[in-house]
N, C-alpha and C positions, 0 to 999 in steps of 0.2 A: 811656892804654894799658889794654886790657882784661885782667883777670886770667883766666888759663886755669883752668877748673875741674879739680880733681883727679879722674881717672877712678875710678869705684867698683871696689874690688878684686874680682876674681873669687873666688867661694867655692863649694865643693862640700860637701854634707852627705850622708854615707852612713849610712843607718839600718838597723840589724841587730837580730836577735833575741837572740843570745848572743855572748859573747866567743869568738873564733875565726872567727865568720862573716865578720868584716871582712877576715880574712887568706885565706880560702878563696874569696871571691866579690868579684871586682873589685879585688883588692889591687894588682896590677901597674899598673892604670889609676890608682889612688889615688897610688901612688909616682911615676908619671910626672907627674901634675899638681902634686904637691908639689915635684918637681924644677923644674917650670916656674914656680914662685913662686905658684901658686894655693893659697889657704887651704883646708884640708880639716878637717872635723870628722867624727868617727865617733861615732855614738850607739848604745849597747847598751841594749836595752829591759830585759833581765834580766841577772842575774849568772851564769847557767849553773849554778846550784847543784845541779840535779838531773841534770846530765850525768854519764855513766859515765866512770870513769877507764880509758881505753883503753890507756894506756902503763903497764905494770906497774912500770917502773923508777922512777916517781914516786909509787907508792902509799904508801910510807913517809912521804914528805913530806906527802901529803894526810892521812894518819892523825895526823901530828904537829900540823899547823896548821889542818886543815879545808879542805874543797873551796872554800868561798867565798873565803877569804883567798888560797889558792893561785891561783885563777882571776883574782882581782884583780891579783895580781903578774904573772901571765902577760900579762894585757891591757895593763898598763902597759909591759911590755917590747915587746910587739908594736906599740903606738902609737909608742914611741920609734923603733923600726926603720923604721916607715912614715913617720914625721915628721909625724904628725897630732895634732890636739887631740882628746881623748877625753872623753866624758861618759856617765854612767850615768843611765838613767831610774829605776832602783831597784826594778823589779818582780821578782817571784819566778818563776824558771824553772818552766814547767808540766810539764816532763818529756815524753818521747815515749811515751805510755801505750798507743798502738796499740789503741784501742777501749775501754780501761778508763776508769772515771771519773777526771776530773782532780782534783787536790788543791784544797781550797777556796781556797787563797791563790794559785792559778795565775794567771799573767799573762793567759792566754787567757780567764779568767772575770771579769777586772776590768772594771767598767762603763766605757764610753767617757768618761763624765763625770769619771772619776778618772784614766784613763790618757792622755787627749788633752792636757789643759792643760800638763803638764810639757814635752811635746814642742812645743807652741805657744810656750812661753816660750823654748826653745832656738832655734826657727826665727826668732823675732823678735829675739833677741839676736845671733845669728850672721849672719842675713840672707843665706842662700845663694841664688844664682841657680838652681843645679841641685841636685836631690835624687835619690839612688838608693835603691832598696829592692827588695822582692820583688813578684812579680805576685800575682794573686788566689789562686793555688794555693800561695803561699809558696815557690815553687821546688821544694819537696817538701812533703808534707802534714803538717808538724810544726805543732801548734797555735800555737806561739809565732811561727813564720814567717808564718802566715796572719794572726794578730792584729797583727803588725808592719805588714803591708800595710794592714790596716783602720785602725789608728790613724794611720799616716803620711798616708793620703789624707784622713782627717778633720781632722788637725792642719793640713795645708796649707790646707785650705778655711777653717778658723777663723782661722789666722794672717793670712790676707789680708783679713779683715773687721775694720776698725779699731774697730767698735762691739762686737765680741765680746771679752770678757775684757780690757778696757783696762788692768787691773792687771798684765797680763803683758807690757806694752810696746806700742809703736806697731805698727800693722799692717804686714805684710810679704807681698808677693806673690812666690812662687817662680815662676820663668819656665819651667823645664823639669823634668819628672819622668821618671825612667827606672826600668825593672825590670831587675835582673840576669838575664842569660841565658847564663851561661858554660858551663853543663853541657848542651850541645845535641849532637845526634847527629852533625852534620857534623864537629865537633871530635874527638869520640871516634873516629869512623871514620878520620879523617886520622892520628891518633896510632897507632891499631891497624895501619893499612896500612903506615905507615913502619916499624914494628917487624917486621912480617911480611917486608917487602922486605929488611930487614937480617938476616933469619933469627934474630930475637930473640923470645923468648916474650912474648906480649902479655897484660897483666893485664885487658884489656878484652873478651876473647873471650866470656866468660859473660855479661857485662853487655850486650853487643850482641845476643847470642842471645835474651835475655829482654826486649829493648827493646820497649816498646809505643808505636808511632807514634800520635800523637793529632792529628786534623785541626786542632784549635784552636791547635796549636803551630807549624803550618807556616810562618806568616808573621810570627812574633813579632819576629825580629831585624831591627832598623833601623840599628844602629850598631855598627861594629867599630873599636875603638881599638887602634892599634899600640903595643905596650908590651913587646915581647920582651926588651929590654935590662933591664927591671925585674923579670923573673921571679926572679932571685936574691934581690931584696929581698922579694918576695912569699913565697918559700919560707922565708926566714929569719924573717919575721913569723909564718908558720904554725907553724914549729918552736918558736917561743916558747911556744905553747900546748901544752906537753909533756903535760898530762893527756889531751889530746884527739887527739894524733897519735902514731902509731908511726913513728919515723924511718925504719924499713925497710919500712913498710907501702905500701899501694896509692898513696897520695898521692905518694910519691917513687920509685915503681917505674920511672918513665921519666925519664931524665936531663933536666936543664934544657936542654942543648944540643939534644936531640932534640925537645923541646917547642917550642923557639924555631924550629926548622926546619919542623916539621909544622904548627904553628898559632901564629903570632906575635901574635895579637890577643886581646882580650877583647870579648865581645858584650853588647849591651844592647838593650832594647826601649824606644823613646820612647813613653811612655804619654800625655803631654800636653805641649803647648808653646804659649807665648804669643808666640813669635818665629818668623819665617819660617825655614825650613830646607829642605834638599833631600836626598833619599834616594838611595843609602845614605850615611849620615853616617860620618865618621871621627873625630869630636870631640864630646864631650858638651856643649861650649860653642859648637857651631856656631850661628851667628846671634847670638851674644853677644860675639864678638870678631872 
């Protein structure tokens, strides 16, 4: 009698720039996959040390313990809520300098020879089939988001080469790479229109009025993951990052119920795949299960 081989567990690695990014980008999808029994690891490249304290209610806590420690505690709570394993790469937040010179210790200035190997090690240890991160623009032009894209693509290539850095573990080939594309115009328009239909003030009016359509963004979305039932988990994880989120701010200006009605999915761009798939996709693991 032949022994049946145990199927390889499905694993997803979500690579982000700062703590809170994992809860604002693709978090409902993450929660769905955790619920399905898929192993998920979130990697934070930096500690978010140079992020502003947006919520004045926690300023006293930050003054007492320091922003680094507080953001570590926030991330631990968000990871618990999402049900994911979390790892820090340990680099220093670059800050959003908007044209000013970056600090010397900024993550965005660290040579790839230093920033890539720790991520290669995690890829080879965790061995995910699917990786999510940001596109070449970082989702928005924060230097840490752009650098996260750069080191992710580099680390995936190095991790697949068994002769490169053998001290970091046996080679591993990621099968599919996705870019987060949750903040797209169609979704914002749908939310805005539903609010207008209900004669409710829309927080998106000014945003849409100033929206700059870019031809290169027209065909990015390849994959829409149904995850509306996990929006409450996403919101709870985001609220765990109290330094970064105002509970009554724009993030929560539209009720969860209205969001579920207007746009019940999260969108991604399939950047590369070694397995056959068909578009549009509804599952990041399409072709793998």
